[in-house]
N, C-alpha and C positions, 0 to 999 in steps of 0.2 A: 259337512266336514270341509275344512280349509283345503283347497286344491293345492296350494304351494306346500303345505305340510305333508300332504299325501305324496306329492312328487319327491320331496326330500327323503321321506321314509322309503319309498320305492327304490330310489337311486342307491341309498345306503344298503338296502336289502340285496339288490343285484350285485353290488360291488363287494360286499363283505360277508355274504352268507356262508361261503365255504370256510373262510378263515374263522368266523365265529363258531361254526360247528367244530372246528379243530380245537378251539379254546375250550369249549364245553366238553369235548371228548377227553381233553387232557385232565379234566377233573373227574368226570363220571365214568369214563372207560366203557361207554355204551353208546353206539352210534345212533340208535333210534332215540334214546333219551336225549342225546346231544341235539339232534334235529328238533325234537319237541321243545327243548329249552329255548333254542334260538327262535323258533316260530312263536312261542308264547311271549318272548320278550318283544318281538315285533307287533304282535297283536295288542299287547298292553300299551305299546308306544302309540299305535294307531288310535286307541281308545282314550288316550290322554286328552284332557280338556285344555291343559296348559301347554301351549306350543312354544314356550320361550326357552328352549334348550339351546345353549350357545354351541356346545361341542357335542353334537349328536353322536358321532362315532365313539367318542370316549364314554358317553353315557350308556350306549348300547353295549360296549365291551364290558363295562363295569356291571351292567345289569345281567349279562350272560354269566359272568364270573359269579355274581351273588346267587343267581338262580341255580347254577351248578353246585355251589356249596350247600344251598338249601336242599337240593336233591340228594346229596351225599348224607346230610343230616337225617333226612327222611328215611333213607335206606339203612342207615346205621352200619354201613360197611363200605369198604373200598374194593372195587373189582380190579384185579391185576390185568395188565396188558397181556393178552394171550400170546403164546409162542407162535401160533399160526399167523398172527399179524406180522411178526418179525420175519417169517419165512416167506419171502416174496416169490412169486412164480418166475421161472426162467423163460425167457423168450429167445427165439432163434436169431433175432436181429442183432448182429455183432456190434452195431453202433449204439445200441441201447446201453445206457449206464446201468451198472449193476446196483440197483437201489438197496438190495439186501446188504451188500458190503458197505454201501455208503452209510446206512443206518448203524450197522455194527461199528464202523469206524468212528462215527460221530459219538456214539456212546463210549467207545474206548478213549476218545480224546477229552472226555469230561474231566474236570479236576478230580483227583483221587477220592477225596471224601464225598464229593458230589456224586461220583460214579457209584460208590458203595451204597449210598442212600438210594439212588435211583434204581439200582439193581434189586435191592431188598424190597422197596415199595412198589415200583412199577412192574418189574419183571417177575418177582417172586410173590407179589401180592401181600406182603406183610403190611399190617397197619402201622401208622406212624409211631404209635406208642411202643410197639414191639421192636421196630427198627431202632428207635431211640435207645431202648434198653440194650439191644444187641450191640450197638456201637458206643454205648456209654455216653450219649449226648442227649440234649433236651429235645422235646417234641418240637419246640419252635425252631431249633437248629435243623431238624429233619425237614420241616416245612420250608425253611429258607433254601436248603439244598435242593429240594424238589422243584421249587419255583425257579431256581437258578438253572437246574438241569433242563427243564422244559423251555426256558428262555433260550439257552444255548442251542438246544436241538432245533427249535423253531427257526433260529437264524441260520444254522448250518444246513438245515434241510429245507429251506424256503423254496428252492426250485422244485422240490419233490412233493410239496404239500398237496397240490391238486391230485397228483398221482397217488399219494398215500390215502387221501380221502376216498378216491374211487376204489382203491384196493381194499380199504376197510369195508366199504359198502359191499363189494363182491364176496369178501371172506365171511362177513357176519350175517349174510342173508341166506 
């Protein structure tokens, strides 16, 4: 195996693993499956014979997204984000930012239609088709709103992503 290729993959893995797990989790809503997806993507990347990927980070992100969508297709259902994930534990450290309120605030600040779609699909666990019917919009519009919501939440909560990932691990095990 090409040593430089291995180094590039290893650096990307170390730098992006947690963010890639969050991307996968935003699709499959299962932490173990998210980790498996990311690991499988890196394993297949290591096995590639063709080492001519110009934008490896973009390639890996797209691969994680596609693998996550395949996982959803295989399971034929979407898992809702559980309420216990949104109820973060309280600590006695007064300087600690209240991440629970930060998450709720970020969701509240979503554009109105985007927030409705996110609450129906992510929080209540409705399928995209059911949410589309409820809101009298197309399934593609629901998908667009979900994508927009996750994008906004990732940006607004970027400082808390590592904390949220660790919290998800502790709540889901």
